[in-house]
C-alpha angles and dihedrals in degrees: 000000000000121000116260128218120210119179117204117182106325099327129086125220116196137182134029113279115228115257111244101175095272136069117266121220111249120246100253116191124202097186135277093297096052096095114150093004089065091053091048090052093051091047090051091051091050093048091050092050091047093059117106132199110222129200091254090058092048091049092050091050091049089054093044096048091043090054091049090050091049090052094047093050096042090243095298109170091202091063095065094083083071095029096060095058090039092054091044092053091046092051092047092049093046091050088058101038106030128060120229113286120198113231122198099220094194088060091046089057090049091049096051097073090045091051093048092048093050090046092054093044092047093047092051091049093050091048091049092052092046095055096038111111092228093046094223101210130129108181115209144157117246122199113221118185108216127229095185116102117253117272135045097349089063091045089052091051092049091052094047090051088053092052095054115087116251097022133084131180101236102174143348106219105185104293096347122090115208110210123194111218132185093226117035090185092066119085107243096164095090089051092051091047090053091049091049092052091050092051091048091053092045092050095042093235133133122242118235116257092237130032118264094022116134 
């Protein structure tokens, strides 16, 4: 087999690397001025390709996505004929697209009663506002500077906010989460702070000392 020459950017990669039972990161060139940035990029590619999804991670994701489905369908047993393939597809996609994320299961257990309580309280509040003759709602967007590090912990927080009645994650603008609320006059910041602390403990991450820090 003749050697091949593939030019990417301003750098040439030649030859066929020996196969060692694992994929090798390609030599990606960013031009003559890339310097250290090029090395950082290659190291990031290698680290991403080195990550493995273990059976414990798959099992935890099955439990997590099953719980989310149960919440979304109000625990309807008849929904599982759709839920089982939906959860399976979600787990399969996450195994390909998402790196392993450690979950502190003791904190998950502590969070479950809090989540159920807030869901019931929020649902009752939304129902009360809907049937009230004056319809006491004042929709608004609330800016919430995040202390969670970028990545899956922030994604988890956004999804939990969406699951709670009366709140919706509208946009993530850099380090600021814009939350749509039914009543802009109510103070939702303490609730979001509590949720963020729960997510940090579940994910095993440390919150930034000041809001908006990465």
